[in-house]
C-alpha positions as CSV (number, residue, x, y, z in Angstrom):
1,M,36.3,3.8,12.3
2,S,33.9,2.4,9.7
3,E,30.6,3.9,8.8
4,K,27.6,2.2,10.4
5,I,25.5,2.1,7.3
6,N,26.5,2.8,3.7
7,R,23.2,4.5,3.1
8,E,20.5,5.3,5.6
9,P,17.4,3.2,4.9
10,I,14.4,5.2,3.6
11,L,11.3,4.9,5.8
12,P,8.5,6.6,3.9
13,I,6.3,6.1,7.0
14,R,6.9,5.6,10.7
15,Q,3.4,4.6,11.7
16,I,0.4,3.0,10.1
17,G,-2.3,5.7,10.2
18,E,0.0,8.8,10.1
19,D,-0.8,11.5,7.6
20,N,-0.7,10.3,4.0
21,W,0.7,6.9,5.0
22,I,-1.2,5.0,2.3
23,E,0.2,7.3,-0.5
24,K,3.7,7.3,0.9
25,L,3.9,3.5,1.3
26,S,2.2,2.9,-2.1
27,S,4.8,5.1,-3.8
28,F,7.7,3.4,-1.9
29,L,6.4,-0.1,-2.9
30,E,5.8,0.9,-6.5
31,D,9.4,2.2,-6.6
32,H,10.5,-1.3,-5.6
33,D,8.4,-3.1,-8.2
34,V,5.7,-4.2,-5.8
35,E,2.2,-4.0,-7.2
36,V,-0.1,-2.4,-4.5
37,I,-3.3,-4.4,-4.2
38,S,-5.9,-3.5,-1.6
39,L,-8.6,-5.8,-0.3
40,E,-11.9,-5.5,-2.1
41,R,-14.2,-6.3,0.9
42,E,-14.2,-5.4,4.5
43,K,-16.4,-8.4,5.3
44,I,-13.3,-10.6,5.3
45,F,-12.4,-9.0,8.7
46,Q,-15.7,-9.8,10.3
47,K,-15.6,-13.4,9.0
48,T,-12.0,-13.8,10.3
49,E,-12.7,-12.2,13.6
50,Y,-15.6,-14.5,14.2
51,Y,-13.6,-17.6,13.1
52,L,-10.7,-16.7,15.4
53,D,-12.8,-15.2,18.2
54,W,-10.5,-12.2,18.1
55,I,-10.9,-8.5,17.3
56,I,-8.3,-7.6,14.8
57,P,-6.5,-4.4,16.0
58,S,-7.3,-1.3,13.9
59,Q,-3.6,-0.8,12.8
60,I,-3.6,-4.3,11.3
61,K,-7.0,-3.8,9.7
62,D,-5.8,-0.5,8.1
63,Y,-2.7,-2.1,6.6
64,F,-4.6,-5.1,5.2
65,L,-7.5,-3.1,3.9
66,N,-5.0,-1.0,1.8
67,F,-2.2,-3.5,1.1
68,G,-3.6,-7.0,1.9
69,G,-3.8,-8.2,-1.7
70,I,-0.1,-7.8,-2.4
71,E,1.6,-10.9,-3.6
72,S,5.4,-10.3,-3.8
73,S,8.4,-12.5,-3.4
74,D,10.3,-9.4,-2.3
75,F,8.0,-7.8,0.2
76,M,6.3,-9.6,3.1
77,Y,6.8,-12.9,1.2
78,N,5.4,-15.3,3.8
79,L,2.5,-13.0,4.9
80,K,-0.7,-15.0,4.9
81,K,-4.0,-13.7,3.5
82,I,-6.5,-12.7,6.2
83,D,-8.7,-15.7,5.6
84,E,-5.7,-18.0,6.1
85,W,-4.9,-16.8,9.6
86,E,-5.3,-19.5,12.2
87,V,-4.9,-20.1,15.9
88,L,-1.6,-21.6,16.8
89,T,-2.5,-25.0,18.2
90,N,-0.8,-27.9,19.9
91,S,2.4,-29.1,18.3
92,L,5.1,-31.5,19.0
93,W,7.2,-28.7,20.4
94,F,4.7,-26.4,22.3
95,K,1.9,-27.2,24.7
96,Q,-1.7,-25.9,24.2
97,E,-1.4,-23.5,27.1
98,E,1.5,-21.9,25.3
99,T,-0.2,-21.6,22.0
100,D,-3.9,-20.8,22.4
101,E,-3.2,-17.1,22.8
102,Y,-1.5,-16.7,19.4
103,I,-2.8,-16.1,15.8
104,I,-0.5,-17.2,13.0
105,F,-0.3,-14.5,10.3
106,S,3.0,-15.3,8.6
107,E,5.9,-17.7,8.5
108,S,9.7,-17.4,8.8
109,P,11.9,-18.4,5.9
110,S,12.2,-21.8,7.5
111,N,8.3,-22.1,7.9
112,D,8.2,-21.3,11.6
113,P,4.9,-19.6,12.6
114,I,5.0,-15.9,13.2
115,C,2.1,-14.9,15.4
116,F,0.1,-12.1,17.0
117,K,-0.4,-12.4,20.7
118,R,-4.1,-12.0,21.1
119,D,-4.2,-9.7,24.1
120,T,-1.4,-7.3,23.1
121,G,-0.9,-7.5,19.3
122,Q,2.8,-8.2,19.9
123,V,4.5,-10.4,17.3
124,Y,6.0,-13.7,18.4
125,L,8.0,-16.3,16.6
126,F,7.7,-20.0,17.4
127,S,10.7,-21.9,16.3
128,H,11.1,-25.7,16.1
129,D,14.9,-25.5,15.5
130,P,15.9,-24.4,18.1
131,I,12.7,-25.0,20.0
132,K,11.9,-21.5,21.3
133,R,9.2,-18.9,21.5
134,A,10.2,-15.3,21.6
135,K,8.8,-11.8,21.1
136,V,10.4,-10.4,17.9
137,Y,8.4,-7.2,17.3
138,K,6.4,-4.9,19.6
139,D,3.6,-4.8,17.0
140,F,2.7,-5.2,13.3
141,N,3.9,-1.6,12.5
142,D,7.5,-2.6,13.5
143,Y,7.1,-5.8,11.4
144,L,6.3,-3.5,8.5
145,L,9.2,-1.2,9.1
146,N,11.5,-4.1,9.1
147,E,10.1,-5.3,5.8
148,M,10.7,-1.9,4.3
149,I,14.4,-2.1,5.3
150,D,14.7,-5.6,4.0
151,I,13.4,-4.8,0.6
152,Q,16.0,-2.0,0.4
153,K,18.7,-4.5,1.4
154,L,17.5,-6.8,-1.3
155,Y,17.8,-4.0,-3.9
156,T,21.3,-3.2,-2.4
157,E,20.1,0.3,-1.6
158,V,21.2,-0.3,2.0
159,T,24.1,-2.3,3.2
160,F,25.4,-2.9,6.7
161,D,29.0,-3.4,7.4
162,C,28.3,-6.5,9.5
163,S,25.4,-8.4,11.1
164,K,26.1,-6.8,14.5
165,E,25.6,-3.3,13.0
166,E,22.3,-4.4,11.4
167,I,21.1,-5.8,14.7
168,E,22.1,-2.6,16.5
169,Y,20.4,-0.4,13.9
170,K,17.2,-2.4,14.0
171,A,17.3,-2.6,17.8
172,N,17.4,1.2,18.0
173,L,14.6,1.6,15.3
174,L,12.4,-1.3,16.4
175,D,12.8,-1.1,20.1
176,G,10.5,-2.6,22.7
177,D,10.7,-4.4,26.0
178,G,11.5,-8.0,25.9
179,I,12.4,-8.2,22.2
180,D,14.9,-11.0,21.3
181,F,16.9,-9.1,18.7
182,N,19.5,-11.9,18.1
183,F,16.8,-14.6,17.7
184,R,14.9,-12.3,15.3
185,Y,18.0,-11.7,13.2
186,L,18.9,-15.4,13.2
187,K,15.4,-16.6,12.1
188,L,13.9,-13.7,10.2
């Protein structure tokens, strides 16, 4: 029987807001050559909340206040700056009643919008190929945990024996009702 993971991923934090999370995550990122850059101003949140007509959840604010200035091709590469967030609108593939409740905060590697659902903070992916909308993370915290694992994969600190094992590992770590694990793995 083969080993599930060649080396267990290091997760310096489990939850945004836990004790010493900023120091632990900063140290982890610096160890992976990611320059930690915080946001200078909190006013950006007020402006963005007004523009989007949405109160940004505190967990997301905490992350962006401390790490929102990071620009890295290895960590959260397609994450948008707060002032670039926008409401997902009508498209060729999705109707307005399907999109009004979503805020685009990132993109998949194939430029599909990754969104917060306004009322829950859950993370959804809207794909144009295949045409599909699916919940891919229960919240931004799980999105962050996934990014920590992926940067370790990039540095070959963690390897999975096959894609099925990676999906199973992340499904156990990043659980949640209604998560489309296979779609997440396919697109993200």
